[in-house]
N, C-alpha and C positions, 0 to 999 in steps of 0.2 A: 473517508468514508460520507457519501451523501446523505444526511439529513434533514432535506429538505422537507419532508412529509415525518417527520421527527412526531411521533403520538404521545410522547411527556409534554409537551408546549413549554419548554424551558428556555426558547430561543437560541438554544443548540442546532446550528444548522451544516455543520463540518467538523470532521474530526480527523488528523493524520497527524502521522511521525516525520520527523525529521531523517533524513539520510541515515543515519547511524541508531536509532531510535533513541538517543539522548535525551531530544526534547521531544514534545507534542503540542499540535497546534490548535483551536479551536474557532470556529468562524461562528459566528451570531449575529442577531439582527441587529445589531448596534454597532459592530465594527468585529474585532478578536483580540484574544488572549494565545499567550505562547509559557508552556510551565515546563520546567525541567521533573523527566521522568521521574529519576529516583536518586535522592529523593525527589519525593514531589513539591515543588513550591513553586510559586507564580513569578515568573519573570517580567514580561512583558503585558501591558493591557490597553489597547487602541480603540475607543470608542468615538463616535461620532452622531450624538445625542441631539444635537440640535437639527440634525439631518435625516430623510426619510433615506436612508441607503439600500433600504431592500434586503439587505442582509451581504454576508459573506460566505459565500457557496463551495469557495475551493480556494487552498491555503498550501504553498510550497515555500518550505523550509530552505537556506543554504545550509549547511552543517547549524552552527550555533552564529551564526554573522548575523548582521544587521539588512543583510537582504531578503526580502519574504515579497514570495509571489501572491498577489490576492486576485480573484474573479471574482464580481459581484451577483447577485441574484436577479438585479433589475432588468424587464424585459425592455427596458427603452433606451434611450440613447443618454443616461445620463452618466455622472462619473463612473457609475461603479455600475454600468453596463455587464452582462452577461458576454456580451461579444468583444470586451477589452480585456486585456491582460495589463496590471500594474504592479510595477516593480516598486517596493513601500522601502525607504531606506527608517530603520526603525530609529539610528542615531538623531538624523536629521527630522525626523518624525514629517515626512513628508513623500510625495510619489518624485520617483527621479526618472523613470522609464514607462511611458503608456503605449501601449500595444491594441490593435484595432483590427477587427477581422468583417466578415460578412455574416458570420453563423457565430452560433452558441459557441463558446468556449468549453469542453468537456472536464480538461485537465491540463495542467502545467506541470513540466518536470525542470528541475533547475541542476546543472553542476557550475563549478566556476569558468567555466570558458563557452557556456551555454543554455540557450533558453528554450524548452521545444514546448510548443502548443499544441496541443490535441484538439480537432475537430472532430465533426460525426465522422468522417468517411476520409479524411487525411488529417497525417501530421508534419508538422511546419518546424524544422529547425536552423535556429538566429544565432548568431552571435552574441555572447552577453558582454555587449558595449553601453555606452550612452547612447547612441543610435543604433542598436541593434540591424543588422543586414540578414537578409535570408541565405540560409547556406543550402539547404535539402527541402525538399517534399516528397513524402513519402504514400502513398495509397493505401487506406486497409479498409478492409471491408468493415461493416456498419459497427458501429464504436458507438454508442449512448452510453457505457459505462465510462467511457474516456481509458480505457485499459493502457497500461505505458510503464515502463522501468527503465529508467536509467540507470547506468552505473557509475557511481562518483569516484571510482578509482582513478586516481593520476595517470594510472598506468594503463588501463583497460574503460576505455567510451563507448562501452556496448549499449545498443539501445534493444531493447525488447518491445513490441508490441503486434498487434492481431495480424494477420496474413488477408489473404483475399479468401483463401479457404476455409469453411467452416472447422475452429478448433484447430484451426492453424497459427502459429506463434513466426513472425518475421525477426531476426537476427540481424543488425545493423551496426558495422566499426562505425563511428563518426570520424574518427581519426584515419580511414582510410574507404570512403564512400566508394571510391570508381571497385572497389571487389564485389563480387556477386552476394548479396545477402543468403544469409542461412535459413533454411525455411524448415521448421520443425511441425507437423502432425502430430501433435500434442495427444489431441481428442478427438471422437468422431461428434460429439456436439457444441456450439459456440462458447467459449472462453466466458468467465469471469471472474478470474484472478490470475494476474502475474507476478511473478516477485523474481529480483535479482540478489544475492547477496553482495555484501558489500565490496567483495572483489571484481565484482560482475564475473565469475568463473561457472555459477550453478545459474539455475532457473527452474522454478516452481510453476505449475500450473495447474488450474483445476475449472473443471466444465460446469456449464449449466444443472448435468445429473447432479455433483457436487459428492459423489462418493468417494474417487478418486483424487489424488493428488498425484502428477509426476514431476520427478525432479531429474533435469537434462544436464548434460555437461555442454557448456555452450560454447569450447571450440571446433564439437565436432557434430553436433545434435543428438549424442548419446544418451539413450536412459538409463538412468544411475540408478532410480528408486522408483518403486510404484510403490504408494503408501495409501490404505484406506482407511475413508475417514470412516466408514457407517455403511450398510446397506441399503438405507433407505435413503432417497433422494435431500438433497439439502441445497440451500443456498449460501456459499461461500461468501462470506464478507470480509476476509483476510486472511493472507496469508504471511510469514515474514522467518528468517533464520537469525540463527543465534547468531553471534560476533564472530564465531569459530568455524560457523556452517555444520558443526557438529549436530545442531538441533534445530526444528522445523515445529511452530507454531500454528496452527489452526482453525479459524473463529466462522461459527455458521448460525444460521438460524433456529435450531436446535437447541440453542442455548446453552453448549458445549465450546469447551476450546480444548482440540486435542492436540499432543506433542509428541513427536516422532525423534526416532535418536537417527542419524544420515552415519556415524560411523559404522563400517564396517567391522571391526574387529570389537567384538565384547558390544555387541548389537541388543539391545535393551528391548524394542519391539517385540510384538507378539505376532505368532506366525501359525497358521495351522495346521497340525500333526501330519495335514493330508498333502502338505504343500508338494512334495515329491512326484506325487502321484497325477503323470502327464495325460490319463483320460480324462480329470478333472478340471472345471473353471478354473480361469485363471482368478475367481474370488477368493480360491483358497491357495492361493502362490503369494498375494500382495503382503503387506506388513502392517499391521495393526500397529494402534500409538500405545505407547507404552504407561501413556496418563491419560486422562480426562480432567478435564476442571469443569465441573457446573456451573455457569454464572448466573449469581443472585439474580432472581427474577425472571432469568431466562433472556434477559437484557438484550438487543445487538451492540455487538463492542468490536474494535478493533484490540488487537494485542501482538505483545514485542518480548522481548527478552531484556533483561538490565546483564551490566556487564559481569556479574557475579550467575547470571544463569534463574535467578528470580524469573515470574513472567509476572506485567503486567497487563489489566484489562482499562479500556477507556472505554466508558456506555453513553448511548443516546440517553439515558435518565441524568444523565452526569453524574455519574459515578465512578471513581479511580478505585481498583481492586489490583491490590499486592498478593501473591500468591509465591510460597517458596516451598523448595525441596524438603519434605519433614524425614523421607528416607529415601530408599534408593529411587522409588517410584511416585509415591504419591505426592501430591502439592495442595498445601491447605492456606488457607486464608490466611493474611499479617496485617494489612492495613486495607481499611475503607474510609473514603473521604469522598464528598458532595466538591470536586473540585471548582463548578462558576461559582461557589460559595466564597472561595477564598479568595486574600487580596495580597497585594505582594507588599 
């Protein structure tokens, strides 16, 4: 979550989860912090108080290991330039890889064997070695948000990113790039969110309209679920699957988090009683969330599930919220803390 325009003026410039959502990271004006998601605790903190680094605007962890990708916010050619990707070794407390580009880096994705760098209209794939070698280059539609999702699975190296058409997603198997990519026309309007599950078998997408979330089968591009967040347009901030891909959470600028069930049997989602009527719009056939959380203060946030399917929200105001399911549907608040104020 890019927070360079954070209205809370608390120094928080970025927030994001690692691949299995067991940790989250926070980029600040002076450095970065790493937290365990549940139970909440600060794991690492690295700051450069004597340097004007301009802030850390992108962080990408590699599960819970010591390698972290950093992108700074500085517009100049300094160490923390927005045109550089730094791989930080948190054991050695130093940068071990530096990669420089001719334009601003929008995002970075890591897996154990690859570094994926997202620029505004191109995605570059490198080996994850001490001297990275460029392996692939993929053209994309204009991608100012740096949308890209990379499967961390050892048995599935699928990469998902915006295609050349509006609302289109391109899927590439990095282990077999000679194959034709799979193109999915997910929405009519431009994409704002792309998320793969941990196994790399399911893809969830949202567009600028923000009313529908669609879930696809990565193997063939078939639509599996059409989920309705609401009828009014919204900006989607975050989509995440739970560990078993049976649940999906969606955070938006309406100050809400919607939780959907992806289980075909005993599906808990709501659906209109007119869903089977063929002459009515698709509005009535899509599935609605079975639970909705009102984020305190309506703050911008990212969300994820814990191992026991509680839900965690990391917010722009520096708040950590944990919600648990009190009954079959309703989620209630269990924990609130200001994570930026914590000390390890």
